[in-house]
C-alpha positions in Angstrom: 123.5 -66.9 240.5 120.0 -68.4 240.3 118.0 -69.4 243.4 115.3 -71.9 243.8 111.7 -70.8 243.7 110.7 -69.4 247.1 114.2 -68.5 248.1 113.4 -64.8 248.4 110.4 -65.5 250.6 112.4 -67.9 252.8 115.1 -65.3 253.2 112.5 -62.7 254.1 111.0 -65.0 256.7 114.4 -65.7 258.2 115.0 -62.0 258.5 111.6 -61.4 260.2 112.2 -64.3 262.6 115.7 -63.0 263.6 114.4 -59.4 264.0 111.4 -60.6 266.1 113.8 -62.3 268.5 116.3 -59.5 268.6 113.7 -56.7 269.0 112.2 -58.5 272.0 115.5 -59.3 273.5 117.3 -56.0 273.0 114.7 -53.4 272.1 113.8 -52.0 268.7 116.1 -49.0 268.7 119.1 -51.0 269.9 119.0 -53.3 266.9 120.6 -52.0 263.7 120.0 -53.2 260.2 123.7 -54.0 259.7 124.0 -56.3 262.8 120.6 -57.9 262.2 121.6 -58.8 258.6 124.9 -60.1 259.9 122.9 -62.4 262.2 121.3 -64.0 259.2 124.4 -64.0 257.0 123.4 -61.2 254.7 124.6 -57.7 253.9 122.9 -54.4 254.7 122.3 -53.9 251.0 120.3 -57.2 250.9 117.9 -55.8 253.5 116.4 -53.4 250.9 115.6 -56.3 248.6 113.1 -57.4 251.2 111.9 -54.3 253.1 111.4 -50.6 252.3 112.5 -49.5 255.7 113.4 -50.8 259.2 109.9 -49.8 260.3 108.4 -52.2 257.7 110.4 -55.0 259.3 109.4 -53.9 262.8 105.7 -54.0 261.9 106.1 -57.5 260.4 108.2 -58.7 263.3 105.6 -57.5 265.9 102.8 -59.2 264.0 104.7 -62.4 263.9 105.7 -62.3 267.5 102.2 -61.6 268.6 100.8 -64.5 266.6 103.4 -66.8 267.9 102.7 -65.9 271.5 98.9 -66.5 271.0 99.6 -69.8 269.2 102.0 -71.0 271.9 99.7 -70.1 274.8 96.8 -71.5 272.9 98.5 -74.8 272.6 99.2 -74.9 276.4 95.6 -74.0 277.1 94.4 -76.8 274.8 96.6 -79.3 276.5 95.4 -78.2 280.0 92.4 -80.5 280.1 90.1 -78.4 282.2 91.7 -75.6 284.0 92.6 -73.6 280.9 92.6 -70.2 282.6 95.0 -71.4 285.3 97.2 -73.0 282.7 97.3 -69.7 280.7 98.3 -67.7 283.8 100.9 -70.2 285.0 102.5 -70.4 281.6 102.5 -66.6 281.0 103.9 -65.8 284.4 106.5 -68.6 284.5 110.2 -68.4 285.1 110.8 -69.8 281.6 108.8 -67.0 280.0 110.5 -64.3 282.2 113.9 -65.6 281.3 113.4 -65.8 277.5 112.0 -62.4 276.4 113.3 -63.1 272.8 110.8 -65.9 272.5 108.0 -64.5 274.6 105.1 -62.1 274.5 105.7 -59.0 272.4 103.5 -56.9 274.8 105.7 -57.6 277.8 108.9 -57.0 275.8 107.9 -54.0 273.7 104.7 -52.3 274.8 106.5 -49.2 276.1 108.3 -48.8 272.7 105.1 -49.3 270.7 103.7 -46.1 272.1 106.4 -44.2 270.1 106.0 -46.2 266.8 104.0 -45.0 263.8 100.3 -45.8 263.7 100.7 -48.7 261.2 103.1 -50.5 263.6 100.8 -49.8 266.5 98.0 -51.3 264.5 99.9 -54.5 264.1 100.5 -54.5 267.8 96.8 -53.8 268.4 95.8 -56.8 266.3 98.1 -59.0 268.5 96.7 -57.5 271.6 93.2 -58.2 270.5 94.0 -61.8 269.7 95.6 -62.3 273.1 92.5 -60.9 274.8 90.3 -63.2 272.8 92.4 -66.2 273.9 92.0 -65.1 277.5 88.3 -64.7 277.0 88.1 -68.3 275.7 89.6 -69.6 279.0 87.3 -67.7 281.4 84.7 -69.7 283.4 81.2 -69.9 281.7 79.7 -68.1 284.7 81.3 -64.8 283.5 79.0 -63.6 280.8 78.5 -60.8 278.3 80.7 -57.7 278.0 82.2 -58.6 281.4 84.2 -61.4 279.7 86.1 -59.1 277.5 86.5 -56.4 280.1 87.9 -59.0 282.6 90.2 -60.5 279.9 91.6 -57.0 279.2 92.3 -56.4 282.9 93.9 -59.9 283.2 96.2 -59.2 280.3 97.3 -55.9 281.7 98.0 -57.6 285.0 100.0 -60.4 283.3 102.0 -58.0 281.1 102.8 -55.7 284.1 103.8 -58.6 286.4 106.1 -60.1 283.7 107.6 -56.8 282.8 108.3 -55.9 286.4 109.8 -59.4 287.1 112.2 -58.8 284.3 113.1 -55.3 285.4 114.2 -55.8 289.0 117.8 -56.8 289.9 117.0 -59.1 292.8 116.2 -62.7 291.7 114.1 -63.4 294.8 112.0 -60.3 294.3 111.6 -61.2 290.6 110.2 -64.7 291.6 108.0 -63.0 294.2 106.5 -60.7 291.6 105.7 -63.6 289.3 104.1 -65.5 292.2 102.0 -62.5 293.3 101.1 -61.8 289.7 99.8 -65.3 289.3 97.8 -65.0 292.6 96.4 -61.6 291.5 95.4 -62.9 288.0 93.6 -65.9 289.5 91.9 -63.6 292.1 90.6 -61.3 289.3 88.7 -64.2 287.8 87.5 -65.5 291.1 86.1 -62.0 291.8 84.7 -61.7 288.3 
């Protein structure tokens, strides 16, 4: 059977997208190659036509998820018309983001797992982390200058990731909402103090 030009790349992209969602939703180790390939209508054997190993797929999926999160938040920031930092914080610590880990920030979904991945995978995660910090830097008020901008952006991102992760971890919905609310207040206060 002959496929159209670009079919292999389209199939590869479909696998990466499915993996990116499943890894963020279920965790990397919980997702097997067989079930993942079943999700996209392919066999396990077909996996090795596209990737040398599961870790190769993890690395690509992490990079894609990170780029997608930066792009999505960047669009919300661009549409904010003025209060870009507030828009970023409110979007990141929203109920919608909390309730859709499969479509959200890879740092909040997988950062604890990244610590145990090979250095190449952690490098892909690091690139995404750096891009998110730079997006946050771009939203900070002009009065915050020099190295302080990057340092503050790193602290803000850590606060956002921690708040979102904790809001997903607790069993009490009211407590989860409270964590998001307090996380937003804390992130805004960081910049006011900065």
